[in-house]
KEKE-3310 file (N, C-alpha, C; in steps of 0.2 Angstrom, whole numbers, plus 5000, padded with zeros to 4 digits):
npx = (5015:5021:5037:5044:5061:5073:5087:5090:5088:5082:5070:5055:5047:5031:5024:5032:5037:5024:5023:5032:5028:5015:5023:5031:5040:5050:5047:5052:5045:5039:5026:5017:5022:5035:5048:5042:5046:5037:5027:5017:5004:4997:5004:5010:5025:5032:5030:5038:5051:5051:5054:5068:5076:5074:5081:5072:5063:5052:5042:5037:5024:5015:5011:4996:4994:4981:4971:4959:4944:4935:4943:4941:4931:4936:4948:4947:4939:4921:4910:4913:4921:4909:4916:4927:4924:4919:4931:4939:4931:4934:4949:4956:4963:4977:4989:4985:4982:4974:4968:4964:4952:4958:4954:4951:4959:4973:4985:4996:5008:5009:5005:5012:5007:4997:4979:4974:4975:4984:4979:4979:4977:4988:4991:5001:5002:5009:5012:4998:4993:5003:4998:4985:4988:4997:4986:4983:4983:4995:5010:5019:5031:5042:5056:5068:5083:5078:5076:5083:5086:5073:5067:5066:5068:5074:5087:5092:5084:5093:5104:5104:5095:5100:5093:5082:5069:5066:5067:5053:5057:5050:5055:5059:5050:5033:5027:5037:5036:5030:5015:5000:4996:4980:4971:4957:4950:4944:4932:4935:4945:4961:4977:4990:5003:5009:5007:5006:4993:4983:4975:4968:4962:4956:4950:4937:4930:4929:4922:4928:4942:4960:4978:4989:4996:5007:5018:5021:5020:5034:5028:5016:5012:5003:5007:5018:5032:5032:5039:5052:5063:5069:5069:5084:5098:5116:5124:5128:5114:5107:5096:5090:5083:5089:5103:5122:5133:5144:5152:5162:5171:5166:5152:5137:5126:5106:5094:5078:5074:5082:5081:5085:5094:5110:5125:5142:5147:5153:5144:5130:5112:5096:5079:5069:5063:5056:5054:5041:5031:5028:5036:5047:5044:5045:5059:5065:5072:5080:5088:5093:5100:5107:5118:5122:5126:5138:5156:5164:5156:5154:5145:5128:5119:5102:5088:5074:5057:5042:5028:5014:5002:5008:5020:5020:5022:5036:5042:5039:5047:5060:5063:5064:5073:5084:5084:5093:5103:5097:5093:5087:5091:5104)
npy = (4809:4806:4808:4818:4817:4827:4829:4839:4858:4864:4863:4856:4848:4847:4840:4838:4853:4859:4848:4853:4867:4863:4857:4868:4875:4883:4888:4895:4900:4903:4916:4926:4940:4943:4930:4924:4922:4907:4903:4895:4902:4901:4899:4904:4903:4898:4909:4918:4912:4917:4933:4929:4924:4932:4943:4952:4967:4969:4976:4977:4970:4956:4947:4939:4923:4915:4901:4901:4908:4903:4905:4918:4922:4916:4923:4935:4950:4950:4965:4959:4969:4973:4976:4971:4957:4961:4967:4955:4946:4951:4955:4942:4925:4935:4949:4957:4964:4964:4975:4973:4971:4959:4943:4933:4922:4926:4925:4938:4941:4941:4953:4962:4967:4975:4978:4976:4964:4960:4952:4942:4932:4923:4920:4912:4896:4886:4893:4893:4879:4874:4881:4876:4862:4861:4865:4875:4894:4905:4915:4927:4936:4944:4935:4937:4944:4958:4972:4972:4968:4962:4945:4936:4924:4908:4906:4918:4920:4908:4915:4924:4920:4909:4900:4893:4881:4874:4877:4879:4878:4888:4895:4910:4924:4931:4945:4951:4963:4968:4965:4976:4987:4989:4997:4997:5005:5018:5029:5027:5018:5015:5016:5008:5004:5004:4993:4982:4978:4994:5010:5015:5002:4997:5007:5005:4995:5000:5016:5025:5029:5028:5036:5034:5047:5048:5040:5027:5028:5018:5013:5011:5002:4995:4985:4976:4984:4997:5006:5023:5017:5005:4987:4987:4986:4982:4990:5006:5016:5024:5037:5042:5054:5058:5051:5054:5060:5053:5039:5029:5015:5006:5009:5003:5003:5004:5003:5010:5004:4997:5010:5018:5033:5031:5032:5026:5010:4996:4988:4985:4985:4981:4984:4983:4978:4990:4998:4994:4993:4983:4974:4979:4980:4967:4964:4971:4970:4958:4962:4972:4963:4956:4967:4967:4956:4958:4960:4968:4980:4994:5002:5008:5015:5020:5023:5032:5029:5032:5038:5031:5019:5006:5010:5020:5011:5004:5015:5018:5007:5011:5022:5020:5008:5017:5029:5032:5038:5050:5065:5074:5070:5068)
npz = (5067:5051:5049:5035:5025:5017:5006:4997:4999:4991:4977:4970:4977:4983:4991:5003:5004:5011:5020:5029:5031:5040:5050:5058:5051:5040:5023:5008:4993:4978:4971:4961:4962:4971:4977:4992:5010:5019:5032:5044:5046:5058:5068:5079:5087:5076:5065:5072:5068:5055:5057:5062:5053:5043:5048:5052:5058:5073:5072:5061:5050:5043:5029:5026:5018:5007:5000:4997:4996:5007:5018:5022:5033:5044:5048:5047:5055:5062:5061:5042:5031:5016:5005:5004:5000:4986:4981:4982:4972:4961:4959:4965:4961:4966:4965:4975:4992:5004:5019:5033:5050:5061:5064:5083:5080:5071:5076:5086:5085:5070:5066:5072:5084:5081:5077:5065:5047:5035:5020:5008:4992:4981:4962:4958:4950:4958:4972:4976:4976:4987:4997:4998:4999:5011:5020:5028:5033:5025:5033:5024:5021:5009:5002:5009:5015:5028:5022:5010:4994:4984:4982:4967:4960:4965:4967:4970:4983:4991:4991:4999:5010:5026:5036:5031:5028:5016:4999:4988:4971:4961:4944:4938:4945:4940:4937:4946:4955:4972:4980:4977:4993:5001:5011:5019:5031:5032:5025:5013:4999:5001:4995:5001:4997:4982:4967:4957:4953:4950:4955:4946:4940:4952:4956:4945:4951:4965:4967:4976:4982:4984:4984:4999:5006:5014:5022:5033:5052:5061:5071:5066:5058:5044:5037:5027:5018:5020:5023:5023:5015:5008:5001:4995:4988:4989:4987:4982:4975:4963:4955:4939:4927:4917:4909:4913:4904:4903:4910:4925:4923:4933:4937:4935:4922:4921:4911:4905:4892:4875:4870:4877:4880:4885:4893:4886:4892:4901:4909:4905:4907:4900:4903:4897:4878:4873:4881:4885:4902:4911:4907:4911:4924:4927:4927:4935:4950:4947:4936:4945:4957:4950:4946:4960:4961:4954:4956:4949:4947:4958:4958:4956:4942:4940:4928:4928:4928:4917:4929:4926:4927:4929:4932:4942:4954:4952:4952:4966:4973:4967:4972:4987:4987:4983:4992:5002:4994:4988:4981:4990:5004:5007)
capx = (5014:5027:5042:5049:5066:5076:5095:5092:5086:5080:5067:5049:5043:5024:5021:5037:5036:5019:5022:5036:5024:5013:5029:5032:5048:5049:5046:5052:5040:5036:5019:5017:5027:5040:5047:5038:5047:5033:5024:5011:5002:4993:5008:5018:5034:5035:5032:5044:5057:5051:5056:5074:5077:5075:5082:5066:5061:5044:5036:5035:5018:5016:5005:4993:4990:4977:4970:4952:4939:4933:4947:4940:4929:4939:4953:4943:4934:4916:4908:4919:4917:4908:4921:4933:4922:4918:4939:4942:4928:4938:4957:4959:4968:4981:4993:4984:4984:4966:4970:4957:4953:4959:4950:4956:4963:4977:4991:4998:5015:5009:5001:5016:5003:4989:4974:4973:4979:4985:4979:4979:4977:4992:4990:5006:4997:5013:5009:4991:4996:5006:4994:4981:4991:4996:4978:4985:4984:5002:5011:5024:5036:5048:5060:5076:5085:5076:5078:5086:5080:5067:5072:5062:5072:5076:5093:5092:5084:5097:5111:5102:5092:5103:5089:5075:5070:5066:5066:5050:5056:5045:5059:5058:5043:5031:5026:5042:5037:5026:5008:4997:4992:4976:4966:4949:4951:4940:4927:4941:4950:4968:4983:4996:5009:5008:5010:5002:4986:4983:4971:4961:4958:4953:4942:4932:4925:4927:4925:4930:4951:4965:4983:4991:5000:5009:5023:5018:5025:5034:5022:5007:5013:4997:5010:5025:5035:5028:5044:5055:5070:5067:5072:5090:5105:5122:5128:5125:5110:5108:5093:5092:5079:5091:5109:5127:5136:5149:5152:5166:5170:5164:5145:5134:5119:5101:5090:5072:5073:5087:5080:5084:5101:5114:5134:5146:5147:5154:5139:5124:5106:5091:5074:5064:5063:5053:5048:5035:5033:5025:5043:5054:5043:5046:5065:5068:5075:5083:5094:5099:5103:5115:5122:5125:5134:5146:5163:5165:5152:5152:5137:5124:5114:5094:5082:5066:5051:5034:5024:5009:5000:5010:5025:5020:5023:5042:5045:5038:5051:5065:5065:5065:5080:5089:5080:5097:5106:5091:5097:5085:5092:5110)
capy = (4809:4803:4816:4816:4820:4827:4831:4845:4863:4868:4858:4855:4844:4852:4838:4839:4860:4858:4847:4857:4871:4858:4857:4874:4875:4889:4888:4899:4898:4907:4918:4931:4944:4938:4924:4923:4917:4906:4901:4894:4910:4901:4897:4910:4901:4899:4914:4920:4910:4921:4937:4928:4922:4939:4951:4959:4972:4964:4982:4975:4964:4951:4946:4933:4921:4909:4897:4899:4912:4902:4908:4925:4922:4916:4926:4944:4950:4953:4963:4961:4976:4971:4979:4965:4952:4963:4967:4948:4942:4956:4955:4935:4926:4940:4954:4961:4963:4968:4976:4973:4971:4953:4941:4933:4917:4928:4928:4946:4942:4942:4960:4966:4968:4979:4976:4975:4959:4960:4944:4940:4925:4922:4918:4907:4888:4883:4893:4891:4872:4873:4882:4871:4854:4863:4865:4882:4900:4906:4920:4926:4944:4942:4929:4941:4948:4964:4980:4971:4965:4956:4939:4934:4917:4904:4909:4924:4917:4906:4920:4929:4917:4901:4896:4891:4874:4872:4883:4877:4883:4889:4900:4918:4926:4935:4954:4957:4967:4964:4964:4982:4984:4992:4995:5000:5005:5025:5027:5026:5013:5020:5013:5010:5000:5002:4989:4978:4981:5000:5014:5014:4995:4996:5012:5003:4990:5004:5021:5030:5025:5035:5034:5036:5052:5047:5035:5026:5027:5013:5011:5008:5000:4990:4981:4977:4989:5006:5011:5024:5014:4997:4985:4991:4982:4980:4995:5012:5016:5033:5037:5047:5056:5058:5049:5059:5059:5049:5036:5027:5008:5003:5010:4998:5004:5000:5008:5006:5000:5000:5015:5025:5037:5027:5032:5018:5006:4988:4984:4990:4979:4986:4980:4979:4980:4995:5004:4991:4994:4977:4969:4983:4979:4959:4962:4976:4966:4953:4967:4974:4957:4954:4972:4969:4949:4960:4963:4974:4984:4997:5009:5006:5021:5017:5025:5034:5025:5037:5035:5029:5012:5000:5014:5022:5004:5005:5021:5017:5004:5015:5028:5017:5007:5023:5033:5038:5044:5054:5074:5077:5065:5068)
capz = (5062:5048:5046:5028:5025:5011:5006:4993:5001:4984:4974:4966:4982:4984:4998:5007:5007:5013:5027:5032:5035:5047:5055:5060:5049:5036:5016:5003:4989:4970:4970:4956:4960:4973:4982:4997:5015:5024:5040:5048:5051:5065:5076:5084:5088:5067:5062:5076:5064:5050:5060:5065:5048:5040:5054:5052:5067:5076:5072:5053:5052:5039:5025:5026:5010:5008:4995:4995:4999:5013:5024:5023:5038:5049:5048:5047:5062:5061:5054:5039:5027:5011:5000:5004:4993:4980:4980:4982:4968:4956:4959:4968:4965:4962:4968:4978:4998:5008:5026:5036:5056:5061:5069:5086:5077:5070:5082:5088:5081:5064:5063:5076:5090:5078:5077:5056:5045:5027:5017:4997:4987:4976:4959:4955:4953:4966:4977:4979:4979:4993:5003:5000:5002:5019:5023:5034:5030:5027:5034:5022:5019:5002:5005:5008:5022:5032:5019:5005:4986:4984:4976:4961:4959:4970:4967:4973:4990:4992:4991:5005:5017:5027:5040:5027:5029:5009:4993:4981:4962:4952:4940:4938:4946:4932:4943:4950:4960:4979:4979:4979:4998:5001:5018:5021:5038:5034:5018:5007:5000:5004:4992:5005:4993:4974:4965:4947:4953:4948:4956:4940:4939:4960:4956:4943:4957:4972:4965:4983:4980:4983:4984:5002:5004:5021:5025:5040:5057:5063:5077:5066:5050:5043:5030:5025:5012:5018:5026:5015:5012:5008:4993:4995:4986:4994:4983:4980:4969:4959:4951:4934:4921:4910:4911:4913:4897:4905:4917:4927:4921:4938:4935:4931:4921:4921:4906:4904:4886:4870:4865:4880:4878:4887:4892:4887:4900:4901:4912:4906:4907:4897:4906:4890:4872:4870:4886:4890:4911:4913:4907:4917:4933:4929:4927:4939:4956:4945:4935:4952:4958:4942:4947:4966:4963:4949:4958:4945:4949:4963:4960:4950:4939:4936:4924:4931:4924:4919:4934:4926:4929:4935:4932:4950:4960:4950:4956:4972:4975:4965:4977:4992:4985:4982:4997:5006:4990:4985:4983:4996:5009:5008)
cpx = (5021:5031:5046:5057:5069:5081:5096:5087:5080:5077:5061:5044:5037:5023:5027:5037:5030:5018:5028:5032:5020:5017:5031:5038:5047:5053:5047:5047:5038:5029:5021:5020:5032:5041:5045:5043:5040:5032:5018:5008:4998:4997:5012:5025:5037:5035:5037:5051:5059:5058:5065:5077:5078:5079:5079:5063:5055:5042:5035:5029:5019:5010:5004:4990:4988:4976:4964:4946:4936:4936:4945:4935:4932:4947:4953:4940:4928:4916:4913:4915:4914:4912:4927:4929:4921:4926:4942:4940:4934:4943:4960:4956:4973:4983:4989:4981:4978:4970:4963:4958:4952:4955:4955:4962:4970:4981:4996:5004:5015:5006:5005:5012:4997:4983:4971:4977:4978:4984:4977:4979:4980:4989:4994:5003:5002:5010:5001:4990:4998:5001:4988:4981:4992:4991:4981:4985:4992:5006:5015:5025:5039:5054:5067:5078:5082:5080:5081:5084:5077:5071:5065:5064:5074:5083:5094:5088:5089:5103:5109:5100:5097:5097:5083:5074:5070:5064:5062:5052:5054:5049:5058:5050:5040:5030:5033:5043:5032:5019:5006:4994:4987:4972:4958:4946:4945:4937:4930:4944:4956:4972:4989:5002:5006:5010:5005:4995:4984:4976:4965:4958:4953:4946:4937:4926:4922:4928:4929:4938:4955:4970:4986:4996:5007:5014:5020:5022:5028:5030:5017:5008:5007:4999:5013:5026:5032:5035:5048:5061:5068:5071:5078:5095:5112:5127:5124:5119:5108:5099:5092:5087:5083:5098:5115:5128:5142:5148:5157:5166:5168:5159:5142:5126:5113:5095:5084:5072:5081:5086:5082:5093:5106:5121:5136:5146:5149:5148:5132:5118:5099:5085:5068:5066:5063:5049:5043:5035:5030:5030:5047:5053:5047:5056:5069:5074:5079:5090:5098:5103:5110:5121:5127:5130:5141:5149:5165:5163:5152:5147:5133:5120:5108:5092:5077:5063:5046:5030:5017:5006:5006:5020:5024:5022:5031:5044:5045:5047:5057:5069:5065:5074:5085:5088:5089:5104:5104:5095:5096:5087:5098:5113)
cpy = (4809:4808:4814:4819:4823:4831:4838:4851:4865:4863:4861:4852:4847:4849:4840:4847:4860:4853:4851:4860:4870:4858:4862:4877:4882:4887:4896:4897:4904:4910:4921:4937:4944:4932:4926:4918:4915:4902:4899:4899:4910:4898:4902:4909:4899:4902:4919:4918:4914:4928:4935:4926:4928:4945:4956:4959:4969:4970:4981:4971:4961:4951:4938:4927:4915:4905:4899:4905:4911:4904:4913:4926:4920:4919:4933:4943:4953:4960:4964:4966:4973:4972:4973:4957:4953:4966:4962:4945:4946:4953:4946:4931:4932:4946:4960:4961:4969:4968:4977:4973:4964:4951:4937:4927:4920:4930:4936:4947:4944:4949:4965:4970:4974:4974:4974:4968:4962:4953:4945:4933:4926:4921:4914:4901:4885:4885:4890:4884:4871:4874:4877:4864:4854:4862:4872:4887:4901:4912:4919:4934:4940:4939:4933:4944:4955:4970:4980:4968:4961:4952:4938:4928:4915:4904:4915:4922:4915:4911:4924:4925:4910:4900:4897:4884:4871:4878:4880:4881:4881:4895:4905:4919:4931:4944:4955:4961:4965:4966:4973:4980:4989:4993:4999:5003:5013:5024:5028:5019:5017:5014:5014:5009:5000:4997:4986:4981:4989:5004:5015:5008:4997:5001:5010:4998:4997:5011:5026:5028:5032:5034:5037:5041:5051:5041:5034:5024:5021:5010:5009:5005:4995:4985:4982:4984:4998:5010:5015:5021:5007:4994:4987:4986:4984:4985:5001:5012:5022:5033:5042:5048:5053:5056:5054:5056:5052:5045:5032:5019:5004:5004:5004:5003:5002:5004:5005:5002:5000:5005:5020:5028:5036:5032:5026:5016:4999:4984:4990:4984:4984:4981:4979:4981:4987:4997:5000:4991:4986:4974:4974:4981:4972:4958:4967:4974:4962:4957:4971:4969:4955:4959:4970:4962:4952:4962:4968:4982:4988:5002:5007:5015:5018:5023:5026:5031:5031:5034:5035:5024:5009:5005:5017:5016:5005:5008:5022:5014:5005:5018:5025:5014:5013:5028:5036:5040:5050:5062:5075:5075:5065:5075)
cpz = (5059:5048:5041:5027:5018:5010:5004:4998:4996:4979:4971:4972:4984:4992:5004:5010:5012:5021:5031:5036:5040:5052:5059:5057:5043:5029:5013:4995:4983:4973:4963:4954:4964:4976:4990:5003:5020:5028:5041:5052:5057:5070:5076:5083:5080:5064:5066:5071:5058:5052:5060:5059:5043:5042:5052:5060:5067:5074:5066:5052:5043:5034:5027:5020:5012:5000:4992:5000:5006:5019:5025:5031:5044:5052:5048:5052:5058:5064:5048:5032:5020:5004:4997:5000:4988:4977:4977:4974:4960:4953:4963:4963:4960:4966:4971:4985:5001:5016:5028:5046:5057:5065:5075:5084:5072:5076:5081:5084:5074:5061:5068:5081:5087:5078:5069:5053:5037:5023:5009:4998:4982:4971:4953:4956:4959:4971:4981:4978:4983:4996:5005:5003:5008:5021:5029:5030:5032:5028:5030:5018:5012:5006:5006:5015:5023:5026:5014:5000:4988:4979:4971:4958:4963:4974:4972:4983:4995:4995:4998:5012:5019:5030:5038:5028:5019:5005:4987:4975:4960:4946:4943:4941:4940:4934:4941:4956:4966:4977:4980:4987:4998:5006:5018:5028:5039:5028:5013:5007:4998:5000:4997:5002:4986:4972:4956:4946:4954:4953:4951:4937:4946:4960:4950:4948:4963:4968:4971:4984:4981:4987:4991:5003:5011:5023:5032:5046:5060:5069:5075:5060:5050:5041:5030:5018:5011:5021:5019:5012:5013:5001:4992:4991:4990:4992:4983:4973:4967:4954:4947:4929:4918:4913:4909:4905:4896:4910:4917:4924:4928:4939:4931:4928:4919:4919:4906:4898:4881:4867:4869:4879:4883:4888:4891:4894:4896:4904:4911:4906:4906:4899:4903:4884:4869:4874:4890:4898:4913:4913:4911:4924:4933:4930:4932:4944:4953:4942:4940:4954:4954:4946:4953:4966:4958:4951:4955:4945:4956:4963:4955:4949:4936:4931:4927:4925:4924:4925:4931:4925:4933:4936:4940:4955:4957:4952:4963:4974:4973:4971:4985:4993:4986:4988:5001:5001:4986:4988:4987:5004:5012:5010)
residu = (UNK:UNK:UNK:UNK:UNK:UNK:UNK:UNK:UNK:UNK:UNK:UNK:UNK:UNK:UNK:UNK:UNK:UNK:UNK:UNK:UNK:UNK:UNK:UNK:UNK:UNK:UNK:UNK:UNK:UNK:UNK:UNK:UNK:UNK:UNK:UNK:UNK:UNK:UNK:UNK:UNK:UNK:UNK:UNK:UNK:UNK:UNK:UNK:UNK:UNK:UNK:UNK:UNK:UNK:UNK:UNK:UNK:UNK:UNK:UNK:UNK:UNK:UNK:UNK:UNK:UNK:UNK:UNK:UNK:UNK:UNK:UNK:UNK:UNK:UNK:UNK:UNK:UNK:UNK:UNK:UNK:UNK:UNK:UNK:UNK:UNK:UNK:UNK:UNK:UNK:UNK:UNK:UNK:UNK:UNK:UNK:UNK:UNK:UNK:UNK:UNK:UNK:UNK:UNK:UNK:UNK:UNK:UNK:UNK:UNK:UNK:UNK:UNK:UNK:UNK:UNK:UNK:UNK:UNK:UNK:UNK:UNK:UNK:UNK:UNK:UNK:UNK:UNK:UNK:UNK:UNK:UNK:UNK:UNK:UNK:UNK:UNK:UNK:UNK:UNK:UNK:UNK:UNK:UNK:UNK:UNK:UNK:UNK:UNK:UNK:UNK:UNK:UNK:UNK:UNK:UNK:UNK:UNK:UNK:UNK:UNK:UNK:UNK:UNK:UNK:UNK:UNK:UNK:UNK:UNK:UNK:UNK:UNK:UNK:UNK:UNK:UNK:UNK:UNK:UNK:UNK:UNK:UNK:UNK:UNK:UNK:UNK:UNK:UNK:UNK:UNK:UNK:UNK:UNK:UNK:UNK:UNK:UNK:UNK:UNK:UNK:UNK:UNK:UNK:UNK:UNK:UNK:UNK:UNK:UNK:UNK:UNK:UNK:UNK:UNK:UNK:UNK:UNK:UNK:UNK:UNK:UNK:UNK:UNK:UNK:UNK:UNK:UNK:UNK:UNK:UNK:UNK:UNK:UNK:UNK:UNK:UNK:UNK:UNK:UNK:UNK:UNK:UNK:UNK:UNK:UNK:UNK:UNK:UNK:UNK:UNK:UNK:UNK:UNK:UNK:UNK:UNK:UNK:UNK:UNK:UNK:UNK:UNK:UNK:UNK:UNK:UNK:UNK:UNK:UNK:UNK:UNK:UNK:UNK:UNK:UNK:UNK:UNK:UNK:UNK:UNK:UNK:UNK:UNK:UNK:UNK:UNK:UNK:UNK:UNK:UNK:UNK:UNK:UNK:UNK:UNK:UNK:UNK:UNK:UNK:UNK:UNK:UNK:UNK:UNK:UNK:UNK:UNK:UNK:UNK:UNK:UNK:UNK:UNK:UNK:UNK:UNK:UNK:UNK:UNK:UNK:UNK:UNK:UNK:UNK:UNK:UNK:UNK:UNK:UNK)
# end
């Protein structure tokens, strides 16, 4: 096979990115949620490079991305739960990851030795084109150093990861938080990680759906994003239902909207104009990256959002980002 060469590690060359994946290399690429760090899901050595590049512990499994429903029979073990097809037809392409028993085609390193695998079909046109052009399923967690802020731009990827062969730049992501993850391992559809696809939406397709009430043991993780502490910037994060009256000049304020009551600060970011939670989700990680990169900001105060609809997923990310600074953990 003729190898392609490219001097710039960031760009929009789909063919080069696809060949990198086929050659066992790492490619960061945009999805509708966040940027992913991709490798050939069927190549254990390539997948091992993901863990090394992210400094990711081996117990945390990866999600496999596909571009066609035809991949389902190859990647999932028989008998395939009939709910998989119903949910895929309703929400794919889109930000829903389905956990199901895996086929023998999926290497154990992808699932951290577990018997199940999370799969999804992203809706970002560049992600779909990349997977289709590569002709392989792509294992891809978020393209960040393990436990740190998820990337919503190519620049966020470049700032955190050095050992990436190519960054496919698709601009800022649309949704801004990771996919909803559901498990089909019992009589219910269980939401392991909330995201843009809500319990209410899923219940219209499968009425027997519930939120998971427990964080997973590190010995039994079914998908990424299930640890108590995750998505954390390299500066302290504090959640506030109501901001204090005053703050010092080294505190960054991240507020829901311009109608929020915020203390005077030289470092204030509003996540939306009017409190729209879709806008809040899309801008959240980018705002936290901005505060992290600002040398004049030593800590950040973030306004809590109502826990309705996608607000449930936003608060899931914020509690994990601020976990070590929450009152009950201090």
